[in-house]
Each structure stands twice: as structure tokens, then as C-alpha cells.
N, C-alpha and C positions, 0 to 999 in steps of 0.2 A: 328392525332390530338387528338384522344380520351386520348391515352396513355400519351401524353404530358400535357394534362389538368389534369389528374388524379395525374400525379407526382408533378405539380404545387399546386394541393391542398393539397397533403400529406405534402409538405414542408409548408405550410402556416398553417397546424393545427398541425404541430408536435411540441414538446416541449413546451405547453401553458404555462406552470407555468414559465419555464425558460425565455421565451419571455418577461415578466414582468419586469426582473431585468435590472441593466444596464449592464451586460454583453452580453446578447444577443437582438437581433432585427430581426423580421420579416418585410419583407417590399415587397409589391407588385409594380411592375412598368408596364407601357406601353412602347414599343419598336419601333423604326422606324430605318431602316438600308438601306443604299445604298451600294451596293456591286459590285467593279468591278471584272468581272469574270477573272479567270485565262485562260477559254475557250473563249479567245477574238474573234477569227475567228468565232467561232459557234455561239454566242449571237448577234454579228454584223450582220450576214448573215441572223438571223432570225429576230431581231428586229430592225436593224440599228443602234445599240449602244451595247456598251459591258459591261455597268454597269445598274443595275435595282433596284428598291427599295423593300423592305419586309416590312410587317407589323406584329407585334407580341404582346407577353406580357408575363411576367415572375414574379420571386420572387426571394429574396435574403435573406439569413440567416448570419447576422453578428455576428461572434462567437468571444470568448474571444482572446486575443494577437494578433488582428488585422488581424484575419482570416475571409475570406467570402466565401459562397458557392451560386454560381448563378445556377437558372434553367430557362431556356426560351424555347417557342416553337414561332415559326413564320412562313409566309407563302408568296409565291410568285407566281402568276399565270397571264399570258399573251398571248395573241394570236398574232402569227407573221406569216411570210412565209416560207414555206419550201424551202431550198436552196440545190444545188449542187455544189460538188467540183470537178473542174478538172484541168488539167494542163494549161489550158488558164484563168484561173481565177473562181470566184464565181458567180454563175448565181441563180437569184430566179426562182421557178417553177410556181408561180402565186397558189399554193396550200396553204392553210391556216393550221397553225400548233400551237398547245397549249401546252406549257411548265409550268407544276406546280412544285414548289420546296418547301418542307415543313421541316425544319431543326428544331430538337429537341436536345437542348444543355445544356451539364451540365458542368460547370467550376468553379474552386476554386484558391485562392491566397491570396495575401498579400495587407492590405490597409496601406499606409504609413501615417506616422502623421508629418505634418510640423510644427515645434514649432511658435507660434505666429499667426498659421490661422487654427482654429479649423474647419472652415466652407469649407476649401479646403482639399480633400482627393485624392491624386493620388493613384492608385492601379495597381496592374499587375498579370496576372494570366495564367492558361494553363487549357485545359480540353479537352473533348470528344464530338462527337454528331452523332446523327442518321439522315440521309438525305434522305428522301423520294423523287424520283424522276421520274415523269410523262411526256411523250412525244406522242401526240396522233395527227396524221395528218388525214386530208380528204383523201378518196380513198386510204389509206394505206393497202399494202399488208401484209399478214402474218409475224409475225416476225420484222415488221419495226417498229411498237409502242413500247414504252418504259413503263415499270411500275417495279421501283427496289427501292431498300433501301439499303444503305451502310453506314459504320462507316468512321468516319475521325477524325482529330485531330485539335485543335484551340489553338492559343495564343492570349492573349489581353492585352491591356495597355490602360489607361485613366486616368480621372480626375472627381471628382465628387463634386459639388457646393452647399451648403446649401442656399436656398433662403427664407425659412421659418421653423419653428420649426418641422414641419412634410412635408416639401416638398423639395425635392432635385433634381437638374437636372446632368446628367451624360453624358460625351461623351467619346468615346473610339474609338480604332482603332483594328480591329480584322482580323486576319490572319487565313484561313481556308485551308485545304488541304485534298481533298476528292477523292482519287484515285479509278478507277476502276468502276465507276458509268456512266460514257459516254465514248465513244470512243472503246467499245468493241463489238458492235453489227457489223455483216458483212454488207457491203454497206451503213453504216451509216455515216452521213456527219462528225460528230466529228472524226470519225475513220479515214477518208480520210483527215482531217486537222491535225491528228496527235495530238489532243487533248484528254485528259483522265481525266483531274483533274476540278470537278465540283467547288472547291473553287475559293479562291481569297482574295482580301482584302477589307474591308468593314468599314465604318464610321457608328457609331450607337451611337443613341440618346437616352437616358431613361428619363422618367419622374418618380419620385419614390415617393411613399408615405409612410412615417414612418420615426421614428428617426434614 
């Protein structure tokens, strides 16, 4: 989180002179995400559902020729139940388990201009992320808890709406692919369920401040 905060601060303070022109804009935002995880069995077994919310913040740098760069950090943390996967089904163990996921993502793309609708801006982009994943259980044995960080890729597309001169709302759909961060530990639930991707499809909403 410290690295993500430093990167966001750097973008928001970069190019101070250029940011005052019509060609550039620096815009902070608050972020709410609801992600449907690719590792559906793992999350349903732990929390009773395969989708979970993230909360975060970020900043955008709007460049000439309709190009944008976006940096964000978010976090998910929840305690559920440790489960076991067998040939007869999935069974809870009654042991509490806490999962924390902290994405730090950088994306870039293109903002489309709709003729006659300057307050509505579709956009599409791609990027890369660093994803911290921790999994801690009560009464866990050596090697059963997980604390790992992995690189993943993302694709995003959505629409931004201007509701005030300095306020915009944005909604988008983001797909992330984060292989090799789960399902690699011996005797882990995700390994038994043959699930290895921490990514998924997320609906994201931003409250943007700036022009």
C-alpha cells in the first residue's frame, strides 16, 4: 500500500505546469469495485459467494490526443471459513480464515469523443497490476498460510459522465488475469479445486474530481 500511495502521489504532482493547460488534466478519484472471481469454487467455499467488493482510490493523467494513464490501489479483506475439497464435495472445517487482496494497477488507453455529447466519454484500455495476496487460518501448520505478490494483466472498458464542471462519474468493466498466485501450494484448497487464477471480471465505479 505504501508503494501504491507513493506512485499515486507522484502522478498527481508530476507535470504541474502542463496540468494547467487544456491539453493535460490530473484527476484524483475514489473507487468502488465488485469482482466476480475466476476462482469461483475457492471463494464460494470460504465466504459463501464468489463475488466480493474492493475499496480504493487512484488518479488519472489525461494527455493530448485522447490518451489517458490511470493508477489505482484498492483492498479487500474478509474473514470466512476454511474448507476442504474432496471427491465427495466441499466441506467447511469450522476454522476461520482471513483473505486479504491488495491490487496496485497501472493502465493506459484511449478516450473516445462522441460528436454532440461532450459530457459522455467512452474509453478502453489495458494495463498491468501487482497483486498482494495473503491467506491466514487459525491453527494453520507450517507452509499452509500464504503471503505472495504476483504480476497480472488487465483489460478495461467503460463510460465517463460529466455531472458538474469539476465532478465526473465513471463506470467500467475490467477483466484481470493473475495466474500462479493461488493453487500452487501443496494441499491447498485451490490446488485441489484446480483453480490458479486470482483474477476475474469486475464492475468498477469512480467518483472523479477534476476537469
